[in-house]
C-alpha positions in Angstrom: 87.7 93.3 47.9 86.8 93.4 44.2 90.1 91.7 43.2 89.5 89.0 45.8 86.1 88.3 44.3 87.7 87.8 40.9 90.3 85.5 42.4 87.6 83.5 44.1 85.8 83.1 40.8 88.9 81.7 39.3 89.4 79.4 42.3 85.9 78.1 41.8 86.7 76.9 38.3 89.9 75.4 39.6 88.1 73.6 42.4 85.1 72.3 40.3 86.8 69.2 38.8 88.0 68.0 42.2 84.6 68.7 43.7 82.8 66.7 41.0 85.2 63.8 41.6 84.5 63.9 45.4 80.8 63.9 44.6 81.2 60.7 42.5 83.2 59.0 45.2 80.6 60.1 47.8 77.8 58.4 45.8 79.8 55.1 45.7 80.7 54.7 49.4 78.1 53.3 51.9 77.3 55.2 55.0 79.9 54.8 57.7 79.1 54.1 61.4 79.0 55.5 63.9 79.9 59.0 62.7 78.0 59.4 59.4 75.0 57.4 60.7 74.8 59.5 63.9 75.4 63.0 62.4 73.5 62.4 59.2 70.4 61.2 61.1 70.5 64.2 63.5 70.3 66.5 60.5 67.5 64.4 58.8 65.6 64.4 62.1 65.9 68.1 62.4 64.3 68.5 59.0 61.4 66.1 59.5 60.7 67.2 63.1 60.9 70.9 62.5 62.9 71.3 65.7 65.9 73.5 64.6 66.9 74.4 68.2 67.8 71.0 69.7 69.9 68.4 67.8 68.4 65.0 68.6 69.5 61.4 68.2 66.6 58.9 68.2 64.5 61.8 69.5 66.9 62.4 72.5 68.9 65.7 72.8 72.4 65.4 71.6 74.6 68.3 72.8 78.0 66.9 72.1 78.6 69.6 69.4 77.1 72.9 68.2 74.5 72.7 65.5 75.9 74.2 62.2 76.5 70.8 60.6 73.0 69.7 61.5 71.4 72.9 60.2 73.1 72.6 56.8 72.3 68.8 56.6 68.7 69.5 57.3 68.6 72.1 54.5 70.3 69.7 52.2 67.9 66.9 53.0 65.0 69.2 52.6 66.2 70.3 49.1 67.6 67.1 47.8 65.9 64.4 49.8 67.2 62.0 52.4 70.1 60.7 50.3 73.6 59.8 51.7 75.3 62.0 49.1 73.0 64.9 50.1 74.4 65.0 53.7 77.9 64.5 52.4 77.5 67.6 50.3 77.9 69.7 53.5 81.5 68.7 54.2 82.2 68.6 50.5 81.3 72.3 50.1 83.3 73.2 53.1 86.3 71.4 51.6 85.7 73.4 48.4 85.4 76.6 50.4 88.8 75.9 52.1 90.4 75.4 48.7 88.8 78.6 47.3 90.0 80.6 50.3 93.5 79.2 50.1 93.8 80.1 46.4 92.2 83.5 46.8 94.4 84.7 49.7 97.6 83.0 48.5 97.2 84.6 45.1 97.0 88.1 46.6 99.8 87.3 49.0 102.3 85.4 46.7 101.0 85.4 43.1 98.9 83.2 40.8 101.5 80.5 40.1 102.1 79.6 43.7 98.4 79.9 44.6 97.4 77.5 41.7 100.1 75.0 42.7 99.0 75.0 46.3 95.3 74.7 45.4 95.9 71.7 43.0 98.0 70.0 45.7 95.2 70.4 48.1 92.5 69.3 45.6 94.4 66.1 44.7 95.2 65.1 48.3 93.3 62.4 50.3 92.5 65.1 52.8 90.3 66.7 50.1 89.1 63.7 48.0 88.3 61.4 51.0 88.3 63.6 54.1 86.1 66.1 52.2 83.2 63.7 51.9 83.1 62.3 55.4 80.1 63.4 57.4 81.3 64.8 60.8 82.3 68.1 62.2 86.0 67.9 61.3 86.0 69.3 57.8 83.6 72.1 58.8 85.8 73.4 61.6 89.0 72.8 59.6 87.5 75.0 56.9 86.6 77.9 59.2 89.9 77.7 61.2 91.8 77.8 57.9 89.8 80.7 56.6 90.2 82.6 59.9 94.0 82.2 59.8 94.2 83.2 56.1 91.9 86.2 56.4 93.5 87.6 59.5 97.0 86.8 58.2 96.5 88.6 54.9 94.8 91.5 56.8 98.0 92.0 58.8 100.4 91.4 55.8 98.6 93.5 53.3 99.7 96.9 54.5 100.8 99.2 57.4 97.3 98.9 58.9 95.2 95.7 59.0 92.8 95.4 56.1 89.4 96.0 57.6 87.4 93.8 55.2 89.7 90.8 55.6 89.8 91.2 59.3 86.0 91.2 59.5 85.9 88.1 57.4 88.3 86.5 59.9 85.9 87.4 62.8 83.0 85.8 60.8 85.1 82.6 60.2 85.9 82.3 63.9 82.2 82.6 64.7 81.3 79.9 62.2 84.1 77.8 63.6 82.6 77.9 67.0 79.2 77.0 65.6 80.9 74.0 63.9 82.7 72.4 66.7 83.1 74.7 69.7 85.9 76.6 71.2 88.7 75.4 68.9 87.1 77.5 66.2 88.4 80.5 68.1 91.3 79.1 70.2 93.3 77.6 67.3 93.2 80.6 65.0 94.0 82.8 68.0 97.0 80.6 69.0 98.4 80.5 65.5 98.0 84.2 64.8 99.4 85.4 68.2 102.5 83.2 67.7 102.9 84.5 64.1 102.3 88.2 65.0 105.0 87.8 67.7 107.4 86.1 65.3 106.9 88.9 62.7 106.8 91.7 65.3 103.4 93.1 64.2 102.0 93.7 67.7 101.1 97.3 67.0 98.6 96.3 64.3 96.4 94.4 66.8 95.0 97.6 68.2 94.0 98.7 64.7 91.8 95.8 64.1 88.0 96.6 63.6 87.3 95.2 67.1 83.8 96.8 67.5 82.3 95.6 64.2 84.3 92.4 64.2 83.1 91.3 67.6 79.6 92.4 66.8 79.6 90.0 63.8 81.2 87.3 65.9 78.6 87.6 68.7 75.7 87.8 66.2 76.8 84.4 64.9 77.6 82.6 68.1 75.5 84.0 70.9 71.8 83.3 69.9 71.9 79.5 69.7 74.0 79.0 72.8 71.8 81.4 74.8 68.5 79.9 73.7 69.6 76.3 74.0 70.8 76.9 77.6 67.6 78.7 78.4 65.5 75.8 77.2 67.8 73.1 78.6 69.7 74.3 81.6 73.1 72.7 82.0 73.6 72.3 78.3 76.6 74.8 78.2 78.3 73.0 81.0 77.8 69.6 79.3 78.9 70.8 75.9 81.9 72.9 76.9 82.8 71.2 80.2 82.4 67.5 79.3 82.9 67.5 75.6 85.5 70.3 75.2 87.7 70.7 78.3 86.9 67.1 79.4 88.0 65.5 76.1 91.2 67.6 76.1 92.3 66.8 79.6 90.8 63.4 80.5 92.1 59.9 79.6 88.7 58.1 79.7 87.5 58.9 76.2 88.0 56.7 73.1 90.7 56.8 70.5 93.7 56.9 72.8 96.8 57.3 70.6 100.6 57.9 71.1 102.1 61.4 70.9 103.4 60.8 67.3 100.0 59.9 65.9 99.7 63.1 63.9 102.9 62.4 62.0 101.2 59.4 60.6 98.0 61.4 60.1 99.9 64.0 57.9 101.5 61.1 55.9 98.0 59.7 55.2 96.2 63.0 54.4 99.1 64.6 52.5 100.9 61.6 51.2 102.5 62.2 47.8 103.1 65.9 48.4 104.9 65.4 51.7 108.4 65.3 50.1 108.1 68.9 49.0 107.0 69.9 52.5 110.3 68.3 53.7 112.2 70.3 51.0 110.6 73.5 52.4 111.6 72.4 55.9 115.2 71.9 54.7 115.3 75.3 53.1 114.0 76.9 56.3 116.5 75.0 58.4 119.4 76.0 56.2 117.9 79.5 56.1 118.1 79.4 52.3 116.4 82.0 50.2 113.2 80.9 48.5 115.1 79.7 45.5 113.1 79.4 42.3 110.3 81.8 43.3 111.7 84.6 41.1 111.0 82.4 38.1 107.3 82.3 38.9 106.8 85.9 38.0 105.3 87.0 41.3 104.7 90.6 42.1 105.1 90.1 45.9 108.4 90.9 47.6 110.5 88.2 49.2 109.6 89.8 52.6 106.0 89.1 52.0 106.7 85.5 50.9 108.8 85.0 54.0 105.9 86.1 56.1 103.6 83.6 54.4 106.1 80.8 54.9 106.5 81.6 58.6 102.7 81.7 59.0 102.4 78.3 57.3 105.1 76.7 59.6 103.6 78.2 62.8 100.1 77.2 61.6 101.1 73.5 61.1 103.3 73.1 64.2 101.0 74.9 66.6 97.8 73.0 65.7 99.5 69.6 65.5 101.2 70.3 68.8 97.8 71.4 70.4 96.1 68.2 69.3 99.0 66.0 70.4 98.4 67.0 74.0 95.1 65.1 74.7 95.0 61.4 75.0 92.2 61.1 72.5 93.3 61.6 68.9 91.6 61.2 65.5 92.7 61.5 61.9 90.3 64.3 61.1 91.8 66.6 63.8 94.8 67.1 61.4 92.6 68.5 58.6 93.0 72.2 59.7 96.8 72.1 58.9 96.3 70.9 55.3 96.2 74.4 53.7 99.5 75.2 55.5 101.0 72.0 54.1 99.8 73.0 50.7 101.5 76.4 50.9 104.8 74.8 52.2 104.7 72.1 49.5 104.1 74.6 46.8 107.1 76.6 48.1 109.2 73.5 48.2 108.2 72.6 44.7 109.4 76.0 43.5 113.0 74.9 44.0 112.5 72.6 41.0 111.9 75.4 38.5 113.7 74.6 35.3 114.1 70.9 36.0 113.6 69.0 32.8 111.0 66.4 34.0 109.1 68.7 36.3 106.0 68.9 34.1 105.7 65.2 33.7 106.2 64.5 37.4 103.6 67.1 38.2 101.0 65.5 36.0 101.9 62.0 37.2 101.4 63.0 40.8 98.0 64.5 40.1 96.9 61.3 38.4 98.3 59.3 41.3 96.2 61.4 43.7 93.1 60.4 41.9 94.1 56.7 41.8 94.8 56.8 45.6 91.5 58.4 46.3 89.5 55.9 44.3 91.4 53.0 45.9 91.0 54.4 49.4 87.3 55.0 48.8 86.8 51.4 47.7 88.7 50.0 50.7 86.7 52.2 53.0 83.5 50.9 51.6 84.5 47.3 52.1 85.5 48.1 55.7 82.2 49.9 56.4 80.1 46.9 55.4 81.6 45.0 58.4 79.5 47.2 60.7 76.6 48.5 58.5 72.9 47.7 59.0 72.0 48.8 55.4 70.7 45.3 54.4 68.3 45.3 57.3 67.4 48.9 56.8 66.5 48.2 53.2 64.3 45.4 54.2 62.6 47.5 56.9 62.0 50.3 54.5 60.2 47.9 52.2 58.2 45.9 54.7 57.4 48.5 57.4 55.8 51.9 57.4 58.0 54.8 58.5 56.1 55.2 61.7 55.7 51.5 62.5 57.1 50.6 66.0 60.7 49.4 65.9 62.8 48.3 68.8 66.6 47.6 68.8 68.4 45.1 71.0 72.1 44.4 71.6 73.5 47.6 70.3 72.5 50.7 68.4 72.4 50.7 64.5 73.4 54.3 63.9 72.7 54.2 60.1 69.3 52.3 60.3 67.0 55.3 61.0 68.5 57.3 58.1 68.6 54.5 55.6 65.1 53.2 56.5 63.6 56.7 56.5 62.1 56.4 60.0 59.7 59.1 61.0 59.4 57.9 64.7 62.1 57.2 67.2 63.1 53.6 67.9 62.8 51.9 71.3 66.2 51.0 72.6 66.2 48.0 75.0 68.9 47.7 77.6 69.3 47.2 81.3 69.4 51.0 81.7 68.9 51.1 85.5 72.0 48.9 86.0 74.2 51.0 83.7 73.9 54.4 85.5 77.4 55.6 86.3 79.2 52.6 84.8 79.6 53.6 81.2 82.5 55.0 79.3 82.6 56.8 76.0 80.0 54.8 74.0 76.6 54.8 72.4 74.7 54.0 75.6 76.3 57.0 77.4 75.3 59.2 74.5 71.6 58.3 74.9 71.6 58.4 78.7 73.4 61.8 78.9 70.9 63.2 76.4 67.9 61.8 78.3 68.8 64.0 81.3 67.7 67.0 79.2 64.3 65.7 78.1 62.4 63.2 80.3 59.7 62.8 77.7 62.1 61.8 74.9 63.8 59.4 77.4 60.8 57.2 77.1 62.4 55.4 74.2 65.0 53.9 76.5 63.1 50.8 77.7 64.2 48.0 80.0 64.9 44.4 78.8 62.0 43.2 80.9 59.6 44.6 78.3 60.7 42.1 75.6 58.1 39.4 76.5 55.3 42.0 76.4 56.6 43.2 73.1 56.4 39.7 71.6 52.7 39.6 72.6 51.8 42.8 70.7 51.1 42.3 66.9 53.0 44.4 64.4 56.2 44.9 66.5 59.5 45.0 64.7 62.7 44.0 66.5 66.3 44.6 65.2 68.9 42.5 67.0 72.7 42.7 66.8 74.3 39.4 65.8 76.9 39.9 68.6 74.1 39.7 71.1 72.3 36.6 69.6 74.0 33.9 71.6 73.0 35.5 74.9 69.5 36.6 73.7 68.5 33.5 71.7 66.3 32.0 74.5 64.3 35.2 74.8 63.7 35.6 71.1 61.9 32.3 70.6 58.5 34.1 70.5 59.6 36.3 67.6 59.7 35.4 63.9 62.9 36.2 62.1 62.2 37.8 58.7 65.7 38.9 57.6 69.1 37.7 58.6 71.6 40.5 57.6 75.3 40.7 57.7 75.5 42.3 61.2 71.9 42.6 62.3 68.7 40.5 62.0 65.1 41.7 61.7 62.4 40.0 63.7 58.6 40.6 64.0 56.1 39.6 66.6 54.1 36.5 65.7 50.7 36.6 64.0 51.4 39.5 61.7 52.2 39.7 58.0 53.4 42.5 55.8 53.3 43.4 52.2 56.7 44.4 50.7 56.5 47.8 49.0 59.7 47.3 47.1 62.4 44.7 46.5 64.7 44.4 49.5 
């Protein structure tokens, strides 16, 4: 794979300007809730607690997803400090790896010109510039699903026998996909590849894959954590795969219910300005036209090879979007795994413009437009995030309280507050917990209650509302209250002194105590 290493090096230089732009945008945008606050704090807590086995939210086990994101976030926080941009570096580097993989494989498959075009389209899209800096599991699993499809696809297309090295890389990508977000890390590449192998009639090559070494690598990556976590917390596998994998796919009780056509809009948002050339490629395929213009690109690959790449890209996009359109719950980030396929198709569609007089100026204008759209979207997202953020109260708490001072929250759960205020101890969360058992849907309280079943000691942070008067009588107690709950809770808060009134939350303290601000709030 020496040539592939050389291509990957070229791809890195191609990717670097876009990665630097994403880093700048990531430094400007405030932390989003709930996702970035939740997942970023789990990674930070993993680092400060030293518990690399169990992901924890407010000290309570959180087994909704496998741990790869949290491991990498913990390493990033340990190396760079608990900064928001440090945890965003994890999805950013996965977006970069996706781009590098796309360029590397496409260049071997179809030549440098098409690969460069596809990589630049991907780098200038909102999927890369905005989606690539959002902290959740979507970009990680999108990266590994894409790399698995590309590696296995090129392994099959590169000769009469599957290329062993690329196939092994595909097995590794599937393993990391499962560690990123569960079974879709294997199921989606498998679905796409089986359909494509059938379409291109390459069934005989399946038996020639390096099954022994490939599965050994796959199991080495996936088995240890799942086995150890289940051993220490029986029932974890059933909860993760049953409730949060199969359950989310089949049930109608989870959040984010969307109509079947939702992913058409998602593709429009993520791919935007390059979508017209995907439609050109669709028209060419519908009319069964030859890949007009490709001969002008100086590619060494045969038209048969390019046709295989085109068919893989179409099956890749349709199969994954079709899969995610089935469940009731739909999210924008679920469409990220199809973006490399869109890049290949758009690059093929653009090839029909070879020789057009204004092509170069249009190309440059669209790249600039991509940057402008990303900057604008980043700004709008930041303004929207502030409607739900607790960063003003978190800044005040970081100045006025020690990282281990007792803090209780009431009326909600400020996901971003522990990370932004650098808490080193869990917060007490006040609710009528006994009355909520069996009555909750897909929300923050069910997250905490579900996790509490796996660790009774950690569940001590879930305290009843009846403890509020006792709390007011203890000096040095901090209380963070959601403004939405203030009308109902106002009579019970009279014993507390309000220190900070933020945009969405207020900070109170028990009477008879004073603090020395350590910095300017």
